[in-house]
N, C-alpha and C positions, 0 to 999 in steps of 0.2 A: 869710450868704445863700448858698443852694446854686446852683451853675451848672446849666444845662440837663442836662448829662450826669450830674451828681450826683443830681439829682431823678429822672432816667430810671432810673439804676441802683438808686437807693434804693427806689423804689416804682412809678413810672409805667410803666416798661417791662414789668414783670410784669403790671400791670393791663391794659395794651394787649394783651399776648399772650394772656392769659386770655380777653379779650373776643373775639379772633379765633378761639379754639378750642383753644389749647394747654392740656393738662391734666397733672396729676401722673401719673408713670409712662410718659409718652409718649416715643417716639423721634423726635427732631427733627433735621432737617438745615438748617443755616444756610449756604446756598450763597452764597459771596462775603462771608464773615463780616466781613472787614475787622478793625477793632479790637474787635469784639465787642459792638456796641451792641444786638444782638438775641440774641447767644449767651449773654451773662451773664444777662439777665432770663429767657431760656428755661430756663437751668440752674436758676434759682431756682424757676420754676414746675413743671418736671418732677420736681424733687426727686431724692433718692438712688435711687429706684426707676426713674428715667428716664435718658435719655442725650441729649446734644446733640452732634451731629457738626458741627464747624466746618470748613468748606472754603474755602480761599482760595489763589490762585496764588502768593502771597508767603510765603516761609518766615519772613521777619523778622516778619511780622504774627503768625504762629503763636506765635513766641517771646514776643512782648509780650502776646498774648492769654492764653497759658497761664500766664505770670507773674502777670497780673492775676487770673485765675481762682484760682490758688493763694493769692494774697494775700487774696482774698475768701472762701476756704474751699470752693470748688467743685472736686470731683473727679469730676464726672459729665460733663465735656466731653472729647471725643476729637477731636484735630486730625487731619484727613485732607487730602491734597493733590490727590486726584482721585476721581471716582466709582468708578473701578476699585479704588482702595485702600479706599474705603468698603465695597464689596461683600465685602471680606475680613473686615470687622468682624462680630462675632456679632450676629445679628438685624437688621443694617442694611438687609437687603433687605425689611424690613417697617416702613418708616417711617410714622409717624402724621401728621407734618407736615413740609412742605418750605417754607422761606422763600426767596423770590427777590426780595429787596428792593434796588432800584436796581442791578440787574446785567444785565438782558436787553437793554438799549439797544445801539445800534450802535457805541458807544465800545468795547464789549467783544466783541460778537458780530456776525458777518454774519448774514444771514437764514438761510442754510444751517446755520451753526453753532448758531444759536438753535433751529432745528428739531431738530437732532441732540441738543442738550442736553435739550429737553423730552422727546424719545423716551427718552433715557437715564434721566432722572429718573423717568419713568413706571415703569421696570423695578424701581426700589427702593422703590416705594410700594405699600402694601397697599390692598385695597378699602376704600372709604369714607374714605380718608385725605384730608387737607387740603393743598392747594397754594395758598399765599398769595403774591400778587405785588404789589409796589409798583412800578408802571411809570414811575418817574421818568425824565425825559429822553426820553420816547417820545410820538409823536404818535398820533392816532386810527387811522391806517392800520396802523401797527405793532401796536397793541393788538388791532385786529381780526384781523390775521394770527395772533397768539398765541391769541386766543379760538377761531378756526377750527381751529387745529392741536390745541388741547386737546380740543375737541369730538370731533375724529377719533380722539383717543387714549382717549376714554371718560370725559372730565371734563365736568361741568356747572357753570355759574356759580351758586354758592350765594348769594353776597352781594357787592355792590359798595358800598363805604362811604367817605364823606369822613372822614378821620381827622387827628389831630394826633399826629405821630410824630417821631422823631429822624432827622435826615439831616445828614451831615457835621458832627456835633458840636453841632447846635442844632435847635430845634423847627422843624417844617415842616408845612404843611397840604397834604394830598394825598389821593389815592384809592387804596384797595387793592381788589384783586380776589381773592376767595376762591373757589376751585374745589374740588369734591369729585370723587374718583375713584369711578366707578360700579362 
């Protein structure tokens, strides 16, 4: 019998990402990638013609993620440690999708830092690109502040959906917010 993570990596993660709008050939940023629960399925979906930029503050995370990616045969994942480093990558200023899953909460960012992060991410996204947020550990007021900030940056809420996704190594029910850049 497969574990949650094995099922996620084998099939369900790719199905989830396709459903939110990730397509073959896309350039994707998995911000706060951790151990790659979204990076690996995204690499599967975008294929050889696409790229997944995996960004996390922990260098040990990158080593494990890149080892896992190599073992699984993925060479379309690029590890970056900052948005500044990302901007040096070819075409990375034209991202099709940015995933902000369980990273925007106050455990990681102050309100001011979150505002700066959203502004910085906006600069690497092309028109009509997708910003998908899983606002785990956030209350309605924090989410409203994010929505308002994104509206000011030229994003509109395309879809809010209840989903079944991976969080901390097991399945979780939550809501995602998908925004489009105008």
